[in-house]
BALOBA-1460 file (C-alpha; in Angstrom, 3 decimals):
// residues 89
<rec num="1" residu="m" x="0.017" y="0.027" z="0.014"/>
<rec num="2" residu="d" x="2.853" y="2.401" z="0.800"/>
<rec num="3" residu="d" x="4.278" y="1.945" z="-2.712"/>
<rec num="4" residu="y" x="0.915" y="2.718" z="-4.258"/>
<rec num="5" residu="i" x="0.472" y="5.765" z="-2.077"/>
<rec num="6" residu="d" x="3.950" y="7.008" z="-2.826"/>
<rec num="7" residu="e" x="3.499" y="6.583" z="-6.620"/>
<rec num="8" residu="f" x="0.024" y="8.089" z="-6.483"/>
<rec num="9" residu="s" x="1.321" y="11.125" z="-4.603"/>
<rec num="10" residu="e" x="4.098" y="11.670" z="-7.164"/>
<rec num="11" residu="l" x="1.587" y="11.523" z="-10.008"/>
<rec num="12" residu="v" x="-0.698" y="14.006" z="-8.260"/>
<rec num="13" residu="e" x="2.189" y="16.394" z="-7.861"/>
<rec num="14" residu="e" x="3.388" y="15.964" z="-11.472"/>
<rec num="15" residu="a" x="-0.203" y="16.566" z="-12.804"/>
<rec num="16" residu="g" x="-0.559" y="19.700" z="-10.628"/>
<rec num="17" residu="y" x="-3.839" y="18.553" z="-9.037"/>
<rec num="18" residu="v" x="-5.061" y="20.575" z="-6.110"/>
<rec num="19" residu="d" x="-8.750" y="19.775" z="-5.818"/>
<rec num="20" residu="g" x="-9.056" y="17.231" z="-2.926"/>
<rec num="21" residu="l" x="-12.268" y="15.679" z="-4.155"/>
<rec num="22" residu="s" x="-10.850" y="14.922" z="-7.649"/>
<rec num="23" residu="i" x="-7.662" y="13.500" z="-6.094"/>
<rec num="24" residu="v" x="-9.536" y="11.302" z="-3.744"/>
<rec num="25" residu="m" x="-11.798" y="10.012" z="-6.579"/>
<rec num="26" residu="k" x="-8.686" y="8.975" z="-8.564"/>
<rec num="27" residu="f" x="-7.098" y="7.406" z="-5.492"/>
<rec num="28" residu="r" x="-10.158" y="5.396" z="-4.838"/>
<rec num="29" residu="r" x="-10.166" y="3.993" z="-8.369"/>
<rec num="30" residu="g" x="-6.762" y="2.333" z="-7.697"/>
<rec num="31" residu="l" x="-8.016" y="0.576" z="-4.590"/>
<rec num="32" residu="d" x="-9.474" y="-2.826" z="-4.413"/>
<rec num="33" residu="r" x="-13.261" y="-2.586" z="-4.462"/>
<rec num="34" residu="d" x="-13.453" y="-4.136" z="-1.014"/>
<rec num="35" residu="i" x="-11.218" y="-1.516" z="0.436"/>
<rec num="36" residu="q" x="-13.193" y="1.248" z="-1.243"/>
<rec num="37" residu="d" x="-16.411" y="-0.177" z="0.102"/>
<rec num="38" residu="r" x="-15.130" y="-0.696" z="3.602"/>
<rec num="39" residu="i" x="-13.850" y="2.864" z="3.890"/>
<rec num="40" residu="a" x="-16.994" y="4.351" z="2.405"/>
<rec num="41" residu="e" x="-19.208" y="2.348" z="4.752"/>
<rec num="42" residu="l" x="-17.399" y="3.358" z="7.949"/>
<rec num="43" residu="v" x="-19.834" y="4.638" z="10.440"/>
<rec num="44" residu="q" x="-17.191" y="6.340" z="12.590"/>
<rec num="45" residu="g" x="-13.865" y="7.616" z="11.301"/>
<rec num="46" residu="r" x="-14.850" y="7.791" z="7.636"/>
<rec num="47" residu="p" x="-12.641" y="10.310" z="5.899"/>
<rec num="48" residu="e" x="-14.350" y="13.138" z="4.091"/>
<rec num="49" residu="d" x="-14.505" y="12.776" z="0.275"/>
<rec num="50" residu="d" x="-11.824" y="15.454" z="-0.140"/>
<rec num="51" residu="d" x="-9.530" y="14.260" z="2.732"/>
<rec num="52" residu="l" x="-6.713" y="12.562" z="0.944"/>
<rec num="53" residu="d" x="-4.588" y="11.987" z="4.073"/>
<rec num="54" residu="g" x="-7.625" y="10.366" z="5.711"/>
<rec num="55" residu="w" x="-8.139" y="8.089" z="2.749"/>
<rec num="56" residu="y" x="-4.395" y="7.194" z="2.813"/>
<rec num="57" residu="s" x="-4.741" y="6.274" z="6.499"/>
<rec num="58" residu="a" x="-7.958" y="4.263" z="6.062"/>
<rec num="59" residu="a" x="-6.518" y="2.382" z="3.052"/>
<rec num="60" residu="r" x="-3.399" y="1.508" z="4.985"/>
<rec num="61" residu="m" x="-5.588" y="0.221" z="7.862"/>
<rec num="62" residu="f" x="-7.728" y="-2.004" z="5.680"/>
<rec num="63" residu="n" x="-4.741" y="-3.117" z="3.630"/>
<rec num="64" residu="a" x="-3.123" y="-4.376" z="6.862"/>
<rec num="65" residu="t" x="-6.177" y="-6.739" z="7.076"/>
<rec num="66" residu="g" x="-5.123" y="-8.490" z="3.880"/>
<rec num="67" residu="l" x="-7.118" y="-6.511" z="1.338"/>
<rec num="68" residu="r" x="-5.151" y="-5.440" z="-1.764"/>
<rec num="69" residu="i" x="-4.859" y="-2.576" z="-4.208"/>
<rec num="70" residu="r" x="-4.898" y="-3.128" z="-7.966"/>
<rec num="71" residu="p" x="-1.403" y="-2.011" z="-8.956"/>
<rec num="72" residu="s" x="-2.373" y="-1.709" z="-12.682"/>
<rec num="73" residu="m" x="-4.888" y="1.017" z="-11.750"/>
<rec num="74" residu="v" x="-2.216" y="3.623" z="-10.867"/>
<rec num="75" residu="r" x="-1.171" y="4.059" z="-14.484"/>
<rec num="76" residu="s" x="-4.556" y="3.471" z="-16.062"/>
<rec num="77" residu="v" x="-6.233" y="6.432" z="-14.305"/>
<rec num="78" residu="q" x="-6.430" y="9.382" z="-16.613"/>
<rec num="79" residu="w" x="-3.976" y="12.091" z="-15.545"/>
<rec num="80" residu="y" x="-4.350" y="15.519" z="-17.101"/>
<rec num="81" residu="p" x="-1.974" y="18.371" z="-16.193"/>
<rec num="82" residu="l" x="-3.914" y="21.403" z="-14.999"/>
<rec num="83" residu="r" x="-3.580" y="24.760" z="-16.603"/>
<rec num="84" residu="v" x="-3.162" y="27.688" z="-14.220"/>
<rec num="85" residu="s" x="-6.608" y="28.859" z="-15.112"/>
<rec num="86" residu="d" x="-8.028" y="25.472" z="-14.071"/>
<rec num="87" residu="q" x="-6.778" y="25.664" z="-10.518"/>
<rec num="88" residu="h" x="-9.119" y="26.917" z="-7.792"/>
<rec num="89" residu="f" x="-7.631" y="29.200" z="-5.217"/>
């Protein structure tokens, strides 16, 4: 999981993404469906949809239980560099 998170973080930085919601959505696509579902269904401690660090922590927690990421998903997610005018300040 740490390798996935490290690579994902690098890609986010390279693409220039700043919108937490969009970043979390892309991160979730690379997770095993069971991990996505377990995090989304948390009653307590569920990270907000734009809380990337919270999703990282939750994914690490569920990965420790033996669930897996789909490594091929990191590169298959569409990454588009943002133009300065696209960024929201």
